[in-house]
N, C-alpha and C positions, 0 to 999 in steps of 0.2 A: 504494500500500500504506500501511497505517497507519504513522505515524511512531514510535509507541511500542508495542513488544511486551512491555513490562514488566508489572508486577502490574496486575490488573484486578479489578473488583468481582465478587462471587460471582454465578453464574447468568448470565453473559454469554458470548456466542459471537462468533467472527469470521465475519461473514456480509455478504452484500450487503444492499441496503436492504429494510426491512420492507414497503414498497409503492412504487409508481411505477416509473420506468424503471431501467435498469441504472446502477450506480455502483460506485465502489471500495468494497471491504469495510471495515467498521468493527466495533468491539466493541459489541455491543448485546444486549438481552434477547431471548429467543425470543418469537415471536408464534404464534398458532394456525396461520397459513398455512405456518409452517416445519415443522409436524409432518406426517409422512406418513400417508396413509390406508391402513389395513391391511384395509379391507373388512369389519370386524367391529364390531358395536355390540351389546354385551351387554344392552342395554335394548330391543332391537328385537323386535317380534312377527314371527315367521317363519311363513309358511303352508307346512305340510307337504303338504297335500292339500286340494283344493276341487273339489266336484262341483256343477255347475249342472244340475238335472234336465232343464230344457227343452232342453239341448244333447245329451241322450242319445237313443237310438233311441225313437221315439214309438210309442205303442200300449198296449193293455191287457196287463198281466202276468197271463196266464191260466195255468192248470195246477193240478196237485194241490198241496195244502198242503205246505209245507216244500220246494217246488221251488226249486232253485238257479238263479239268473240270473247267469251269469258273463260275459255278453257285452253289457252295456249300454253299453260303450264307455269306461268310466273306469278300468278296471283293478282294480275292486273286485268281490269275490265277495259277492253278495247272496242273500237267501232271502225268499220271500214266504209269508205265511200269511193265509188268509181264512176266517173263521168263517162258514160258509155255511148253518148251520141256520136254516131259516125264511125265507131271503131270498137275494138276490144282492148280494154285497159285492165291490166292484171296486177295483183298483189300476191307475191309468192314468197314463201320462206323455204330456203334450201340450205345446203352446207355453207354457202357464202354469206348468208344473212337474209335480211328482208329486202326484196327487190320490187320497186314500183316501176311499171312499164306502161308507157302510153303509145297506142298504135291504132289508127292514125287520127287525124283531125284534132280539134281542140280537146285537151285532156286535163283532168284534175283527178287525183286520187290521194287518199290519205289513210293512214292507220292512226287513229286518235285514241289517246287515253281519256276515257269518258269522265265528265264531271260527276260528282256525287258526294254524299256525306259519309259518315263513319261506316265502315264495313262494306263499302260498295266496290272496293278494288280500284279506287280512284287515287289521284294525287293527294287527296285529303288524307288517306290512310298512310301515305308515305311521309308527307311533310308534317302534318298535324297543325291545327290552328295556331297554337302558341308560337311555334317556329315560323309559321307563315307571317304572323303579325310583326314579329321582331326582326325578321329578315335573316340575311346571311345564309342563304341556301341557294343551290344552283342545279340546273338541269343541263346535262351534257349529251352530245350526240357525236358518234364517230361514223362518218360516211366513207366507206371503203372505196367506192367507185361511183362514177357518173358518166353519162354520155349525152351531150347536148348537140352533137355535131349535125344532126339531121333536123333540128328545130328550125322552122321557117321564119317565125316572128320572134318568139322569145321562149325561154325555158327557165325553170327555177326548181330547186329542191330546198326546202327549208325546215327549220325547227321553229315552232311557234308555241307560245304559251299565253294563256289569258282566258277571257270569257268569250266564248263563241258558241252560242246556242245552248244545247243541253236541255234542261228542264224548264226553260223560260219561255215556252209558248212561241210567241211571234218572233223571238230572237233566234229561233232554231235556224241553223245554217247561215247565220249572219255573223259578223265580226264586230260587235260593239267596242270591245277593247282587246287588242291583240298585239303582243310583242313578237317580233320575228327576226331571225337572222338566217341568211341564205347564201347559197352559191347560185348565181343567175347568169343567163346570157340575154343581153339586151332587155333587162328588166331592173327596175329600181335603181337605174343609173349604171348598172354593170355593162361592160362593153359587149358588142355584138360579135364576139369571137368564139371559137370552138371551146376554149377553156373558160370563157366568161370571167366573172369576178365575184367578189364578196360584197354583200350589202346587208344593211339592216334597217329596220324602220318600225313604225307602229301603224295600226289601223284603228280608225274611229268610225263607227258605222261600217259601210262597205267601201270607204275611200281611204287612200293612203294619206295620212296627215303629214308625215315627215319621213324621209329616207336619207341614208348616208352611204356613199360608196367607199369601200375600203380599197378596192382595186384587185387586179389579178394576183393570184397567190396559189400555192400548192396546199394551203391549209385545208385539212379535212376533219378537224374537230371543232365543234362549236360549243361554247358555254354561255348560257344565259344566267347571270349571277343576280339573284333577286335580293335587292337591298330592302325593299318593302313592297307592298302590293301595287305601288304606283311608279316604281323606279327600278329599272333593270340595266345592269352593265353588260356589254357584249364583248366576248373574247373569242379569238380564233387561234387555233394551234394545230400542231401536226402530230399524228399518231406515230410512235416509234417503239414497237414492242410493248406498248402500254399507253395509258393516258398520259398526256403531257402534264407537267406541273402548272399550276395557275401562273406562277412567276415566269415561266418560259413562254407563255402565250402572249399574243398581241391584244392589248386593250383597244378595241375599235371605237368605243364611245358609249354613251349612256342614252337610254330611251326613257323619257319622262312622260307619263300619261296624265299627270295631275290636272293640267289645264283642260283637256278634253273630258276627263272624268267629271270634274265638278260642273262643267257646262251641261252634262246630261243627267246629273243626279236627280233632279226634280221629276223627270219623266221616266227614267229607266230604272231608278233605284240604285242601291249601293252594291251593284254586282261585283265590281272589281275588288272590293274588300271582303268578299265572301268566298272562302277557299272552296266550298262545295260547288261553286259555279265555274271553277277553273278547269280547263282541259289542256292537253298537250298534243300538238300535231306534228307528225312526221309526214311531209307532203311533197308531191311532185306535181308540177303544173307547167303547161306549155302549149304551143301550137306546132303541129307537124303535118306534112302532106301525106296523101294516101300511100300506104306501103312503107312509110318511114316510122322510126321509133325514137323515143328518148327514154332514158331510164336512170335510176340511181339505186345503189345498194347501201343499206344501213347495216353496219355490223352490230352495233349495240348502243344502248343509252344508259344513263345512270342519274341518280339524284344524290347530291352530297350536301353536307353542311359543314360549317366551321365552328366547332364548339369551343 
């Protein structure tokens, strides 16, 4: 035992050696190894949900528009939509992931995470209302491939989140409040080239209120970082044997819905602040000639938070 239990310098403790083998205790300063691990790091990214499409049941998602698919195997309630006028547009899950294909004519199709309350298999169950209100959560998409080369007027594939239809009657199949980030050809300011470019924007009603073009890029990962129900930051990055870190991604800008939201509150209600009204869209849209196709393949998506 120490010979002197008298006055000691500040911030010293009676403890065994800071390293090495066992020895009699002495008065010394704390080191990192002395501190207990409580299993919480408030700077860590935490994955709340991740779906790898190739791991779901394979096959074409056929059926009537707005058909619910609640048994793909990941606990999420989805909906499909295929604009079939003038052609056959397909949504298919195979070993490469989820592929949306338009052929021919004007096309739009999506796989949507349905809105809904607790227990519905919606984003509500993944994020929860408390986290939704305080913010600091994000939805990511890894798009492994796309082909817009045969698009005649425009093409786009995007990740969108917000209030768009659902259980709100007349709002069904409309976009009163929608945040989106996309790769596009000749759309939302993106160039009319084969590779296209990256853009993002918001929709209010069925019109685009504001858009911003990021430019041509090889980025294939999109992150919509939700600061609060009215404000979302847009990041683009590149997949390389895994998700990119947020620090390595390009901050493209911020979408702020507050102005449009408050202008509509009196007539449409507080939809944007209601998590049960939020949906997530994985979508392909464009115009192509007869016999031509456009497509995009999504490898996976995830929802994360920063605790």
